[in-house]
C-alpha positions as CSV (number, residue, x, y, z in Angstrom):
1,M,-41.2,101.3,50.3
2,K,-40.7,98.5,47.7
3,N,-39.9,101.1,45.0
4,Y,-37.3,102.9,47.1
5,P,-34.3,101.2,45.4
6,L,-35.7,101.8,42.0
7,I,-36.4,105.5,42.7
8,S,-33.0,106.0,44.2
9,V,-31.3,104.4,41.2
10,I,-33.3,106.7,38.8
11,L,-32.4,109.8,40.8
12,F,-28.7,108.8,41.0
13,T,-28.7,108.3,37.2
14,L,-30.3,111.6,36.6
15,F,-27.8,113.3,39.0
16,L,-24.8,111.8,37.2
17,G,-26.3,112.5,33.7
18,G,-25.3,116.2,34.1
19,C,-21.6,115.5,34.8
20,Q,-18.9,115.7,32.1
21,L,-15.5,114.3,32.3
22,T,-13.1,116.9,30.9
23,H,-9.6,115.7,31.9
24,V,-8.1,112.3,32.7
25,E,-4.4,111.7,33.4
26,G,-2.7,108.7,34.9
27,E,-0.8,105.5,34.4
28,V,-2.2,102.1,33.7
29,D,0.1,99.1,33.5
30,G,3.1,101.3,32.9
31,V,1.5,103.3,30.1
32,N,1.0,107.0,30.6
33,I,-2.6,108.1,29.7
34,R,-3.7,111.7,29.1
35,A,-7.1,112.5,27.7
36,T,-8.9,115.9,27.6
37,T,-11.9,117.5,26.0
38,D,-10.8,121.0,26.6
39,E,-10.1,122.4,23.1
40,N,-7.8,125.2,24.4
41,K,-5.4,122.8,26.1
42,S,-5.5,120.0,23.5
43,S,-2.2,119.0,22.1
44,S,-3.7,118.0,18.7
45,N,-3.0,120.2,15.7
46,H,-6.0,121.9,14.2
47,G,-4.2,123.8,11.4
48,N,-2.5,127.1,11.2
49,G,-5.6,129.2,11.4
50,S,-5.7,130.1,7.7
51,F,-8.9,128.2,6.9
52,C,-11.9,130.3,5.9
53,P,-15.3,128.8,5.2
54,P,-16.5,129.4,1.6
55,G,-19.5,131.5,2.7
56,Q,-17.4,133.8,4.8
57,A,-14.7,134.2,2.1
58,K,-17.4,135.4,-0.4
59,K,-18.6,138.0,2.2
60,G,-15.0,139.2,2.6
61,N,-14.8,138.3,6.3
62,C,-11.5,136.5,6.1
């Protein structure tokens, strides 16, 4: 039973290792915070969609 705390900490760490934080929104000290890892809902600009990788352009896929 001496190893019970160690085993429980290891199991808890493995359990949380599979979790992923995908969206955070809130306010801290009067500053609005919004963070997301969902690429479809991201507000960042990734271009206008006209980029074509060189290998695909040579194959005529773009």
